[in-house]
Biopython code that builds the backbone (N, CA, C, O; Angstrom):
import numpy as np
from Bio.PDB.StructureBuilder import StructureBuilder

atoms = [
    (1, "UNK", "N", (22.231, -3.836, -17.775)),
    (1, "UNK", "CA", (20.922, -4.577, -18.375)),
    (1, "UNK", "C", (20.580, -4.492, -19.836)),
    (1, "UNK", "O", (19.838, -5.240, -20.473)),
    (2, "UNK", "N", (20.863, -4.056, -20.009)),
    (2, "UNK", "CA", (20.544, -3.787, -21.733)),
    (2, "UNK", "C", (21.105, -4.956, -22.110)),
    (2, "UNK", "O", (20.225, -5.704, -22.535)),
    (3, "UNK", "N", (22.683, -5.677, -22.158)),
    (3, "UNK", "CA", (23.116, -6.598, -22.415)),
    (3, "UNK", "C", (22.510, -7.635, -22.050)),
    (3, "UNK", "O", (22.256, -8.609, -22.758)),
    (4, "UNK", "N", (22.144, -7.419, -20.487)),
    (4, "UNK", "CA", (21.620, -8.997, -20.355)),
    (4, "UNK", "C", (20.345, -9.533, -20.883)),
    (4, "UNK", "O", (20.362, -10.701, -21.273)),
    (5, "UNK", "N", (19.223, -8.848, -20.957)),
    (5, "UNK", "CA", (18.188, -8.671, -21.645)),
    (5, "UNK", "C", (18.260, -9.083, -23.061)),
    (5, "UNK", "O", (17.433, -9.913, -23.438)),
    (6, "UNK", "N", (19.238, -8.565, -24.008)),
    (6, "UNK", "CA", (19.993, -9.126, -25.429)),
    (6, "UNK", "C", (20.079, -10.366, -25.166)),
    (6, "UNK", "O", (19.355, -11.170, -25.752)),
    (7, "UNK", "N", (21.069, -10.789, -24.144)),
    (7, "UNK", "CA", (21.396, -11.780, -24.130)),
    (7, "UNK", "C", (20.807, -13.001, -23.583)),
    (7, "UNK", "O", (21.240, -14.152, -23.639)),
    (8, "UNK", "N", (19.766, -12.553, -23.055)),
    (8, "UNK", "CA", (18.893, -13.494, -22.906)),
    (8, "UNK", "C", (17.507, -13.985, -23.893)),
    (8, "UNK", "O", (16.508, -14.702, -23.821)),
    (9, "UNK", "N", (18.130, -13.173, -24.729)),
    (9, "UNK", "CA", (17.377, -13.292, -26.294)),
    (9, "UNK", "C", (17.513, -14.731, -26.734)),
    (9, "UNK", "O", (16.730, -15.673, -26.608)),
    (10, "UNK", "N", (18.668, -14.658, -27.264)),
    (10, "UNK", "CA", (19.768, -15.362, -28.123)),
    (10, "UNK", "C", (20.733, -16.420, -27.026)),
    (10, "UNK", "O", (21.858, -16.742, -27.410)),
    (11, "UNK", "N", (20.414, -16.734, -26.177)),
    (11, "UNK", "CA", (21.250, -17.364, -24.955)),
    (11, "UNK", "C", (20.522, -18.951, -25.513)),
    (11, "UNK", "O", (19.317, -19.144, -25.674)),
    (12, "UNK", "N", (21.749, -20.064, -25.760)),
    (12, "UNK", "CA", (21.071, -21.826, -25.748)),
    (12, "UNK", "C", (21.742, -22.067, -24.667)),
    (12, "UNK", "O", (22.007, -23.191, -25.093)),
    (13, "UNK", "N", (22.347, -22.047, -23.493)),
    (13, "UNK", "CA", (22.999, -22.602, -23.251)),
    (13, "UNK", "C", (22.740, -22.533, -21.286)),
    (13, "UNK", "O", (22.837, -21.526, -20.585)),
    (14, "UNK", "N", (22.509, -23.505, -20.976)),
    (14, "UNK", "CA", (21.488, -23.517, -19.423)),
    (14, "UNK", "C", (22.829, -22.380, -18.454)),
    (14, "UNK", "O", (22.687, -21.232, -18.033)),
    (15, "UNK", "N", (23.778, -23.103, -18.398)),
    (15, "UNK", "CA", (24.322, -22.367, -17.799)),
    (15, "UNK", "C", (24.894, -21.051, -17.707)),
    (15, "UNK", "O", (25.307, -20.455, -16.712)),
    (16, "UNK", "N", (24.837, -20.607, -19.220)),
    (16, "UNK", "CA", (24.755, -18.937, -19.741)),
    (16, "UNK", "C", (24.054, -18.126, -19.123)),
    (16, "UNK", "O", (24.277, -16.996, -18.689)),
    (17, "UNK", "N", (22.789, -19.085, -19.105)),
    (17, "UNK", "CA", (21.501, -18.419, -18.872)),
    (17, "UNK", "C", (21.368, -18.240, -17.495)),
    (17, "UNK", "O", (21.101, -17.106, -17.096)),
    (18, "UNK", "N", (21.528, -19.303, -16.561)),
    (18, "UNK", "CA", (21.798, -19.280, -14.948)),
    (18, "UNK", "C", (22.740, -17.724, -14.490)),
    (18, "UNK", "O", (22.379, -16.837, -13.717)),
    (19, "UNK", "N", (24.210, -17.844, -15.403)),
    (19, "UNK", "CA", (24.970, -16.636, -14.943)),
    (19, "UNK", "C", (24.311, -15.399, -15.728)),
    (19, "UNK", "O", (25.040, -14.437, -15.486)),
    (20, "UNK", "N", (23.539, -15.106, -16.338)),
    (20, "UNK", "CA", (23.133, -13.683, -16.722)),
    (20, "UNK", "C", (21.500, -13.569, -15.611)),
    (20, "UNK", "O", (21.129, -12.518, -15.089)),
    (21, "UNK", "N", (20.925, -14.628, -15.509)),
    (21, "UNK", "CA", (19.512, -14.298, -14.341)),
    (21, "UNK", "C", (20.638, -13.996, -13.310)),
    (21, "UNK", "O", (20.472, -12.840, -12.919)),
    (22, "UNK", "N", (22.140, -14.796, -12.477)),
    (22, "UNK", "CA", (22.529, -13.685, -11.247)),
    (22, "UNK", "C", (23.303, -12.484, -11.386)),
    (22, "UNK", "O", (23.474, -11.698, -10.455)),
    (23, "UNK", "N", (23.852, -12.309, -12.739)),
    (23, "UNK", "CA", (24.045, -10.290, -12.973)),
    (23, "UNK", "C", (22.729, -9.922, -13.359)),
    (23, "UNK", "O", (22.861, -8.791, -13.828)),
    (24, "UNK", "N", (21.129, -10.357, -13.445)),
    (24, "UNK", "CA", (19.647, -9.874, -14.044)),
    (24, "UNK", "C", (19.781, -9.441, -12.215)),
    (24, "UNK", "O", (19.056, -8.462, -12.038)),
    (25, "UNK", "N", (20.271, -9.747, -11.256)),
    (25, "UNK", "CA", (19.501, -10.344, -9.826)),
    (25, "UNK", "C", (20.155, -9.274, -9.231)),
    (25, "UNK", "O", (19.460, -8.482, -8.594)),
    (26, "UNK", "N", (21.731, -9.032, -9.337)),
    (26, "UNK", "CA", (22.656, -8.087, -8.745)),
    (26, "UNK", "C", (22.252, -6.526, -9.664)),
    (26, "UNK", "O", (22.538, -5.426, -9.191)),
    (27, "UNK", "N", (21.524, -6.706, -11.082)),
    (27, "UNK", "CA", (21.177, -5.408, -11.119)),
    (27, "UNK", "C", (19.843, -5.040, -10.621)),
    (27, "UNK", "O", (19.558, -3.863, -10.842)),
    (28, "UNK", "N", (18.736, -5.895, -9.861)),
    (28, "UNK", "CA", (17.633, -5.595, -9.563)),
    (28, "UNK", "C", (18.105, -4.977, -8.322)),
    (28, "UNK", "O", (17.720, -3.824, -8.125)),
    (29, "UNK", "N", (19.066, -5.668, -7.216)),
    (29, "UNK", "CA", (19.606, -4.942, -6.078)),
    (29, "UNK", "C", (19.822, -3.669, -5.841)),
    (29, "UNK", "O", (19.690, -3.194, -4.713)),
    (30, "UNK", "N", (20.252, -2.831, -7.091)),
    (30, "UNK", "CA", (20.325, -1.643, -6.962)),
    (30, "UNK", "C", (18.794, -0.540, -7.490)),
    (30, "UNK", "O", (18.886, 0.614, -7.910)),
    (31, "UNK", "N", (17.690, -1.214, -7.327)),
    (31, "UNK", "CA", (16.357, -0.642, -7.394)),
    (31, "UNK", "C", (16.250, 0.513, -5.687)),
    (31, "UNK", "O", (15.613, 1.543, -5.469)),
    (32, "UNK", "N", (17.362, -0.448, -4.650)),
    (32, "UNK", "CA", (16.970, 0.497, -3.377)),
    (32, "UNK", "C", (17.133, 2.065, -3.743)),
    (32, "UNK", "O", (16.545, 3.028, -3.250)),
    (33, "UNK", "N", (18.236, 2.015, -4.886)),
    (33, "UNK", "CA", (18.773, 3.854, -5.024)),
    (33, "UNK", "C", (17.489, 4.232, -5.270)),
    (33, "UNK", "O", (17.518, 5.398, -4.878)),
    (34, "UNK", "N", (15.705, 3.909, -5.890)),
    (34, "UNK", "CA", (15.204, 4.565, -5.590)),
    (34, "UNK", "C", (14.917, 5.292, -4.907)),
    (34, "UNK", "O", (14.841, 6.512, -5.047)),
    (35, "UNK", "N", (14.628, 4.401, -3.715)),
    (35, "UNK", "CA", (13.950, 4.906, -2.250)),
    (35, "UNK", "C", (15.223, 6.132, -1.332)),
    (35, "UNK", "O", (14.923, 7.084, -0.611)),
    (36, "UNK", "N", (16.368, 5.728, -1.644)),
    (36, "UNK", "CA", (17.378, 6.607, -1.221)),
    (36, "UNK", "C", (17.107, 8.276, -1.886)),
    (36, "UNK", "O", (17.266, 9.277, -1.187)),
    (37, "UNK", "N", (16.611, 8.337, -3.565)),
    (37, "UNK", "CA", (16.711, 9.406, -4.196)),
    (37, "UNK", "C", (15.453, 9.583, -3.661)),
    (37, "UNK", "O", (15.488, 10.699, -3.144)),
    (38, "UNK", "N", (14.708, 9.254, -3.550)),
    (38, "UNK", "CA", (13.167, 9.663, -3.246)),
    (38, "UNK", "C", (13.178, 10.448, -1.784)),
    (38, "UNK", "O", (12.563, 11.483, -1.525)),
    (39, "UNK", "N", (13.819, 9.880, -1.120)),
    (39, "UNK", "CA", (14.304, 10.410, 0.363)),
    (39, "UNK", "C", (14.883, 11.449, 0.444)),
    (39, "UNK", "O", (14.675, 12.095, 1.471)),
    (40, "UNK", "N", (15.832, 12.026, -0.591)),
    (40, "UNK", "CA", (16.564, 13.149, -0.619)),
    (40, "UNK", "C", (15.867, 14.450, -1.204)),
    (40, "UNK", "O", (16.169, 15.629, -1.016)),
    (41, "UNK", "N", (14.835, 13.894, -1.975)),
    (41, "UNK", "CA", (14.521, 14.980, -3.146)),
    (41, "UNK", "C", (13.076, 15.313, -2.014)),
    (41, "UNK", "O", (13.096, 16.434, -1.504)),
    (42, "UNK", "N", (12.127, 14.582, -1.714)),
    (42, "UNK", "CA", (10.820, 14.540, -0.938)),
    (42, "UNK", "C", (11.190, 15.643, 0.364)),
    (42, "UNK", "O", (12.264, 15.870, 0.920)),
    (43, "UNK", "N", (9.791, 16.225, 0.590)),
    (43, "UNK", "CA", (9.273, 16.939, 1.362)),
    (43, "UNK", "C", (8.614, 15.452, 2.451)),
    (43, "UNK", "O", (7.729, 14.643, 2.171)),
    (44, "UNK", "N", (9.655, 15.586, 3.980)),
    (44, "UNK", "CA", (8.987, 14.148, 4.469)),
    (44, "UNK", "C", (7.564, 14.344, 4.977)),
    (44, "UNK", "O", (7.024, 13.258, 5.190)),
    (45, "UNK", "N", (6.828, 15.351, 5.224)),
    (45, "UNK", "CA", (5.309, 15.253, 5.361)),
    (45, "UNK", "C", (4.877, 14.583, 3.776)),
    (45, "UNK", "O", (4.075, 13.659, 3.907)),
    (46, "UNK", "N", (5.143, 14.787, 2.756)),
    (46, "UNK", "CA", (4.556, 14.154, 1.236)),
    (46, "UNK", "C", (5.218, 12.959, 1.129)),
    (46, "UNK", "O", (4.850, 12.467, 0.062)),
    (47, "UNK", "N", (6.107, 12.133, 1.746)),
    (47, "UNK", "CA", (6.649, 10.701, 1.283)),
    (47, "UNK", "C", (5.654, 9.545, 1.679)),
    (47, "UNK", "O", (5.935, 8.485, 1.120)),
    (48, "UNK", "N", (4.548, 9.498, 2.520)),
    (48, "UNK", "CA", (3.795, 8.925, 2.669)),
    (48, "UNK", "C", (2.526, 8.426, 1.416)),
    (48, "UNK", "O", (2.237, 7.277, 1.080)),
    (49, "UNK", "N", (2.172, 9.218, 1.112)),
    (49, "UNK", "CA", (0.972, 9.515, -0.203)),
    (49, "UNK", "C", (2.028, 9.601, -1.161)),
    (49, "UNK", "O", (1.533, 8.969, -2.095)),
    (50, "UNK", "N", (3.208, 9.985, -1.559)),
    (50, "UNK", "CA", (4.182, 9.839, -2.940)),
    (50, "UNK", "C", (4.254, 8.370, -2.683)),
    (50, "UNK", "O", (4.344, 7.683, -3.701)),
    (51, "UNK", "N", (4.236, 7.801, -1.647)),
    (51, "UNK", "CA", (4.966, 6.261, -1.646)),
    (51, "UNK", "C", (3.656, 5.342, -2.342)),
    (51, "UNK", "O", (3.649, 4.489, -3.229)),
    (52, "UNK", "N", (2.719, 5.859, -1.618)),
    (52, "UNK", "CA", (1.066, 5.377, -1.805)),
    (52, "UNK", "C", (1.179, 5.065, -3.333)),
    (52, "UNK", "O", (1.214, 3.979, -3.913)),
    (53, "UNK", "N", (1.231, 6.555, -3.889)),
    (53, "UNK", "CA", (1.201, 6.312, -5.637)),
    (53, "UNK", "C", (1.799, 5.649, -6.293)),
    (53, "UNK", "O", (1.385, 4.922, -7.197)),
    (54, "UNK", "N", (3.282, 5.869, -5.786)),
    (54, "UNK", "CA", (4.527, 4.710, -6.312)),
    (54, "UNK", "C", (4.288, 3.504, -6.194)),
    (54, "UNK", "O", (5.063, 2.927, -6.956)),
    (55, "UNK", "N", (3.359, 2.444, -5.428)),
    (55, "UNK", "CA", (3.150, 1.402, -4.962)),
    (55, "UNK", "C", (2.066, 1.050, -5.526)),
    (55, "UNK", "O", (1.807, -0.139, -5.706)),
    (56, "UNK", "N", (1.201, 2.099, -5.921)),
    (56, "UNK", "CA", (0.327, 1.699, -7.155)),
    (56, "UNK", "C", (0.601, 1.490, -8.635)),
    (56, "UNK", "O", (0.316, 0.552, -9.380)),
    (57, "UNK", "N", (1.357, 2.855, -8.882)),
    (57, "UNK", "CA", (2.140, 2.667, -9.968)),
    (57, "UNK", "C", (2.992, 1.319, -10.452)),
    (57, "UNK", "O", (2.680, 0.852, -11.547)),
    (58, "UNK", "N", (4.033, 0.682, -9.707)),
    (58, "UNK", "CA", (4.498, -0.100, -9.516)),
    (58, "UNK", "C", (3.499, -1.740, -9.181)),
    (58, "UNK", "O", (3.974, -2.870, -9.292)),
    (59, "UNK", "N", (2.702, -1.552, -8.952)),
    (59, "UNK", "CA", (1.521, -2.490, -8.780)),
    (59, "UNK", "C", (0.855, -2.886, -10.299)),
    (59, "UNK", "O", (0.864, -4.024, -10.770)),
    (60, "UNK", "N", (0.347, -1.831, -10.873)),
    (60, "UNK", "CA", (-0.353, -1.682, -12.204)),
    (60, "UNK", "C", (0.501, -2.081, -13.635)),
    (60, "UNK", "O", (-0.019, -2.448, -14.688)),
    (61, "UNK", "N", (1.758, -1.928, -13.404)),
    (61, "UNK", "CA", (3.227, -2.166, -13.973)),
    (61, "UNK", "C", (3.381, -3.666, -13.782)),
    (61, "UNK", "O", (3.788, -4.331, -14.735)),
    (62, "UNK", "N", (3.104, -4.221, -12.684)),
    (62, "UNK", "CA", (3.556, -5.056, -12.237)),
    (62, "UNK", "C", (2.447, -7.092, -12.431)),
    (62, "UNK", "O", (2.725, -8.272, -12.221)),
    (63, "UNK", "N", (1.092, -6.195, -12.992)),
    (63, "UNK", "CA", (0.267, -6.833, -13.539)),
    (63, "UNK", "C", (0.060, -7.059, -14.922)),
    (63, "UNK", "O", (-0.266, -8.043, -15.586)),
    (64, "UNK", "N", (0.411, -5.581, -15.240)),
    (64, "UNK", "CA", (-0.105, -5.963, -17.073)),
    (64, "UNK", "C", (0.998, -6.028, -17.475)),
    (64, "UNK", "O", (0.947, -6.963, -18.273)),
    (65, "UNK", "N", (2.365, -5.517, -17.459)),
    (65, "UNK", "CA", (3.468, -6.103, -18.669)),
    (65, "UNK", "C", (3.371, -7.250, -18.416)),
    (65, "UNK", "O", (3.085, -7.752, -19.503)),
    (66, "UNK", "N", (3.441, -8.434, -17.311)),
    (66, "UNK", "CA", (3.533, -9.692, -17.621)),
    (66, "UNK", "C", (2.474, -10.376, -18.265)),
    (66, "UNK", "O", (2.797, -11.427, -18.819)),
    (67, "UNK", "N", (1.384, -10.061, -18.320)),
    (67, "UNK", "CA", (0.407, -10.216, -19.013)),
    (67, "UNK", "C", (0.095, -10.209, -20.220)),
    (67, "UNK", "O", (-0.526, -11.155, -20.705)),
    (68, "UNK", "N", (0.544, -8.911, -21.101)),
    (68, "UNK", "CA", (1.365, -8.429, -22.217)),
    (68, "UNK", "C", (2.561, -9.022, -22.390)),
    (68, "UNK", "O", (2.761, -8.869, -23.595)),
    (69, "UNK", "N", (3.448, -9.582, -21.960)),
    (69, "UNK", "CA", (5.062, -10.052, -22.187)),
    (69, "UNK", "C", (4.170, -11.771, -22.238)),
    (69, "UNK", "O", (4.778, -12.533, -22.990)),
    (70, "UNK", "N", (3.174, -12.283, -21.722)),
    (70, "UNK", "CA", (3.321, -13.979, -21.976)),
    (70, "UNK", "C", (2.234, -14.039, -23.283)),
    (70, "UNK", "O", (2.198, -14.981, -24.074)),
    (71, "UNK", "N", (1.417, -12.926, -23.344)),
    (71, "UNK", "CA", (0.702, -12.711, -24.972)),
    (71, "UNK", "C", (1.918, -12.752, -26.236)),
    (71, "UNK", "O", (1.739, -13.609, -27.101)),
    (72, "UNK", "N", (3.102, -11.884, -26.361)),
    (72, "UNK", "CA", (3.906, -11.601, -27.042)),
    (72, "UNK", "C", (4.902, -13.065, -26.607)),
    (72, "UNK", "O", (5.561, -13.277, -27.625)),
    (73, "UNK", "N", (5.193, -13.897, -25.780)),
    (73, "UNK", "CA", (6.039, -14.773, -25.629)),
    (73, "UNK", "C", (5.249, -15.802, -26.652)),
    (73, "UNK", "O", (5.749, -16.228, -27.693)),
    (74, "UNK", "N", (4.198, -16.058, -26.271)),
    (74, "UNK", "CA", (3.423, -17.015, -27.808)),
    (74, "UNK", "C", (3.967, -16.924, -28.748)),
    (74, "UNK", "O", (4.459, -17.903, -29.308)),
    (75, "UNK", "N", (4.047, -15.659, -29.227)),
    (75, "UNK", "CA", (4.826, -15.843, -30.085)),
    (75, "UNK", "C", (5.934, -15.998, -30.875)),
    (75, "UNK", "O", (6.285, -16.441, -31.968)),
    (76, "UNK", "N", (6.713, -14.972, -29.007)),
    (76, "UNK", "CA", (8.300, -14.764, -30.181)),
    (76, "UNK", "C", (9.166, -14.651, -28.195)),
    (76, "UNK", "O", (9.304, -13.514, -27.744)),
    (77, "UNK", "N", (9.452, -15.412, -27.636)),
    (77, "UNK", "CA", (9.527, -15.681, -26.367)),
    (77, "UNK", "C", (11.315, -14.691, -27.073)),
    (77, "UNK", "O", (11.854, -14.350, -26.020)),
    (78, "UNK", "N", (11.944, -14.360, -27.880)),
    (78, "UNK", "CA", (13.263, -13.591, -27.663)),
    (78, "UNK", "C", (12.783, -12.049, -27.776)),
    (78, "UNK", "O", (13.573, -11.170, -27.431)),
    (79, "UNK", "N", (11.171, -11.628, -28.379)),
    (79, "UNK", "CA", (10.753, -10.659, -28.947)),
    (79, "UNK", "C", (10.366, -10.264, -27.311)),
    (79, "UNK", "O", (9.666, -9.251, -27.299)),
    (80, "UNK", "N", (10.569, -10.662, -26.282)),
    (80, "UNK", "CA", (10.033, -10.858, -24.674)),
    (80, "UNK", "C", (11.408, -9.977, -24.223)),
    (80, "UNK", "O", (11.302, -8.912, -23.615)),
    (81, "UNK", "N", (12.471, -10.455, -24.531)),
    (81, "UNK", "CA", (13.681, -9.984, -24.372)),
    (81, "UNK", "C", (14.204, -9.041, -24.682)),
    (81, "UNK", "O", (14.962, -8.365, -23.986)),
    (82, "UNK", "N", (13.881, -8.855, -25.766)),
    (82, "UNK", "CA", (14.321, -7.744, -26.725)),
    (82, "UNK", "C", (13.498, -6.307, -26.225)),
    (82, "UNK", "O", (13.859, -5.137, -26.358)),
    (83, "UNK", "N", (12.615, -6.704, -25.780)),
    (83, "UNK", "CA", (11.632, -5.355, -25.357)),
    (83, "UNK", "C", (12.056, -4.947, -23.833)),
    (83, "UNK", "O", (11.788, -3.889, -23.263)),
    (84, "UNK", "N", (12.604, -5.782, -23.450)),
    (84, "UNK", "CA", (13.150, -5.907, -21.977)),
    (84, "UNK", "C", (14.426, -5.011, -21.754)),
    (84, "UNK", "O", (14.917, -4.369, -20.825)),
    (85, "UNK", "N", (14.736, -5.307, -23.159)),
    (85, "UNK", "CA", (16.614, -4.397, -22.925)),
    (85, "UNK", "C", (15.662, -3.503, -23.336)),
    (85, "UNK", "O", (14.957, -3.256, -22.358)),
    (86, "UNK", "N", (15.067, -2.522, -24.890)),
    (86, "UNK", "CA", (14.412, -1.291, -24.773)),
    (86, "UNK", "C", (13.615, -0.506, -23.362)),
    (86, "UNK", "O", (13.589, 0.683, -23.046)),
    (87, "UNK", "N", (13.147, -1.434, -22.857)),
    (87, "UNK", "CA", (12.424, -0.702, -21.486)),
    (87, "UNK", "C", (13.791, -0.153, -20.445)),
    (87, "UNK", "O", (13.758, 0.762, -19.621)),
    (88, "UNK", "N", (15.248, -1.270, -20.892)),
    (88, "UNK", "CA", (16.231, -0.679, -19.982)),
    (88, "UNK", "C", (17.028, 0.242, -20.607)),
    (88, "UNK", "O", (17.582, 1.075, -19.889)),
    (89, "UNK", "N", (17.217, 0.275, -21.865)),
    (89, "UNK", "CA", (17.742, 0.740, -22.573)),
    (89, "UNK", "C", (16.925, 3.104, -22.193)),
    (89, "UNK", "O", (17.406, 4.170, -21.808)),
    (90, "UNK", "N", (15.519, 2.545, -22.683)),
    (90, "UNK", "CA", (14.984, 3.947, -21.867)),
    (90, "UNK", "C", (15.251, 4.472, -20.429)),
    (90, "UNK", "O", (15.508, 5.618, -20.060)),
    (91, "UNK", "N", (15.125, 3.372, -19.748)),
    (91, "UNK", "CA", (15.734, 3.505, -18.007)),
    (91, "UNK", "C", (16.930, 3.864, -18.192)),
    (91, "UNK", "O", (17.406, 4.321, -17.154)),
    (92, "UNK", "N", (17.760, 3.863, -19.203)),
    (92, "UNK", "CA", (19.138, 4.453, -18.712)),
    (92, "UNK", "C", (19.042, 5.938, -19.483)),
    (92, "UNK", "O", (19.618, 6.888, -18.954)),
    (93, "UNK", "N", (18.390, 6.110, -20.603)),
    (93, "UNK", "CA", (18.373, 6.716, -21.351)),
    (93, "UNK", "C", (17.952, 8.421, -19.698)),
    (93, "UNK", "O", (18.599, 9.370, -19.256)),
    (94, "UNK", "N", (16.590, 7.833, -19.449)),
    (94, "UNK", "CA", (15.865, 8.633, -18.462)),
    (94, "UNK", "C", (17.050, 9.383, -17.248)),
    (94, "UNK", "O", (17.264, 10.586, -17.093)),
    (95, "UNK", "N", (17.846, 7.918, -16.315)),
    (95, "UNK", "CA", (17.985, 7.802, -15.181)),
    (95, "UNK", "C", (19.269, 9.078, -15.807)),
    (95, "UNK", "O", (20.000, 9.078, -14.816)),
    (96, "UNK", "N", (19.705, 9.749, -16.460)),
    (96, "UNK", "CA", (20.921, 10.781, -16.920)),
    (96, "UNK", "C", (20.058, 12.255, -16.274)),
    (96, "UNK", "O", (20.626, 13.346, -16.250)),
    (97, "UNK", "N", (18.954, 12.103, -15.892)),
    (97, "UNK", "CA", (18.134, 13.695, -15.631)),
    (97, "UNK", "C", (18.477, 13.524, -14.189)),
    (97, "UNK", "O", (18.399, 14.464, -13.398)),
    (98, "UNK", "N", (18.752, 12.657, -13.943)),
    (98, "UNK", "CA", (18.902, 12.935, -12.041)),
    (98, "UNK", "C", (20.338, 13.667, -11.592)),
    (98, "UNK", "O", (21.354, 13.583, -12.283)),
    (99, "UNK", "N", (20.298, 14.054, -10.922)),
    (99, "UNK", "CA", (21.362, 15.309, -10.677)),
    (99, "UNK", "C", (22.787, 14.174, -9.479)),
    (99, "UNK", "O", (22.613, 13.295, -8.635)),
    (100, "UNK", "N", (23.723, 14.668, -9.897)),
    (100, "UNK", "CA", (24.322, 13.890, -9.189)),
    (100, "UNK", "C", (24.820, 14.357, -8.024)),
    (100, "UNK", "O", (25.953, 14.000, -7.702)),
    (101, "UNK", "N", (24.063, 15.248, -7.170)),
    (101, "UNK", "CA", (23.291, 15.718, -6.069)),
    (101, "UNK", "C", (21.838, 16.021, -6.329)),
    (101, "UNK", "O", (21.230, 16.945, -6.870)),
    (102, "UNK", "N", (21.541, 14.985, -5.786)),
    (102, "UNK", "CA", (19.669, 15.612, -5.497)),
    (102, "UNK", "C", (19.779, 15.886, -4.706)),
    (102, "UNK", "O", (20.662, 15.598, -3.898)),
    (103, "UNK", "N", (18.137, 17.173, -4.542)),
    (103, "UNK", "CA", (18.228, 17.485, -3.068)),
    (103, "UNK", "C", (16.806, 18.231, -3.012)),
    (103, "UNK", "O", (16.495, 18.337, -4.198)),
    (104, "UNK", "N", (15.809, 18.789, -2.249)),
    (104, "UNK", "CA", (14.910, 19.537, -2.886)),
    (104, "UNK", "C", (14.966, 20.398, -3.306)),
    (104, "UNK", "O", (15.696, 21.120, -2.626)),
    (105, "UNK", "N", (14.539, 20.962, -4.281)),
    (105, "UNK", "CA", (14.594, 22.155, -5.651)),
    (105, "UNK", "C", (15.844, 21.653, -6.927)),
    (105, "UNK", "O", (15.775, 22.091, -8.075)),
    (106, "UNK", "N", (16.831, 20.779, -6.516)),
    (106, "UNK", "CA", (17.591, 19.895, -7.315)),
    (106, "UNK", "C", (16.918, 18.471, -7.138)),
    (106, "UNK", "O", (17.272, 17.469, -6.516)),
    (107, "UNK", "N", (15.797, 18.764, -7.931)),
    (107, "UNK", "CA", (15.456, 16.637, -8.337)),
    (107, "UNK", "C", (15.672, 16.307, -9.599)),
    (107, "UNK", "O", (15.780, 15.087, -9.723)),
    (108, "UNK", "N", (15.798, 17.003, -10.759)),
    (108, "UNK", "CA", (16.254, 16.843, -12.268)),
    (108, "UNK", "C", (17.321, 17.948, -12.893)),
    (108, "UNK", "O", (17.401, 19.103, -12.475)),
    (109, "UNK", "N", (18.265, 17.306, -14.147)),
    (109, "UNK", "CA", (19.067, 18.069, -14.645)),
    (109, "UNK", "C", (18.558, 18.749, -15.797)),
    (109, "UNK", "O", (19.172, 19.785, -16.055)),
    (110, "UNK", "N", (17.637, 18.470, -16.544)),
    (110, "UNK", "CA", (16.186, 19.003, -17.356)),
    (110, "UNK", "C", (15.324, 19.131, -17.264)),
    (110, "UNK", "O", (14.814, 18.019, -17.402)),
    (111, "UNK", "N", (14.073, 20.330, -16.968)),
    (111, "UNK", "CA", (12.659, 20.005, -16.937)),
    (111, "UNK", "C", (12.395, 21.032, -15.767)),
    (111, "UNK", "O", (11.275, 21.526, -15.636)),
    (112, "UNK", "N", (13.684, 21.422, -14.717)),
    (112, "UNK", "CA", (12.838, 22.267, -13.476)),
    (112, "UNK", "C", (12.136, 23.539, -13.536)),
    (112, "UNK", "O", (12.451, 24.570, -14.132)),
    (113, "UNK", "N", (10.846, 23.203, -12.605)),
    (113, "UNK", "CA", (9.918, 24.357, -13.063)),
    (113, "UNK", "C", (10.730, 24.902, -12.075)),
    (113, "UNK", "O", (11.398, 24.276, -11.252)),
    (114, "UNK", "N", (10.610, 26.373, -12.233)),
    (114, "UNK", "CA", (11.181, 27.909, -11.840)),
    (114, "UNK", "C", (9.913, 28.343, -10.257)),
    (114, "UNK", "O", (10.008, 29.419, -9.667)),
]
sb = StructureBuilder()
sb.init_structure("model")
sb.init_model(0)
sb.init_chain("A")
sb.init_seg("    ")
for serial, (resi, resn, name, xyz) in enumerate(atoms, 1):
    if name == "N":
        sb.init_residue(resn, " ", resi, " ")
    sb.init_atom(name, np.array(xyz, "f"), 0.0, 1.0, " ", f" {name:<3s}", serial, name[0])
structure = sb.get_structure()
């Protein structure tokens, strides 16, 4: 995804941009992994309330980030995609903290609370 966003920043060809869009949406489909991970580590009694908080946080990000990026777009459309690539890079780094076999009590690799 980092490469896709970086390519978006510099692409001049509509066909290449369309191809990047398809690849981008293929990665977006992987968002279901978040729900699967959550179901493996969450106490069933906490799923509804935690999902509500998660939905609220995602909604706030979905409103604020496009507004801020719209302002950035006025100055530099390429910068929007480079920042998106940086977000993807941060996400990649943070994903390394997910254990290969997540479960209750084994939610993270680093930062476990005893």
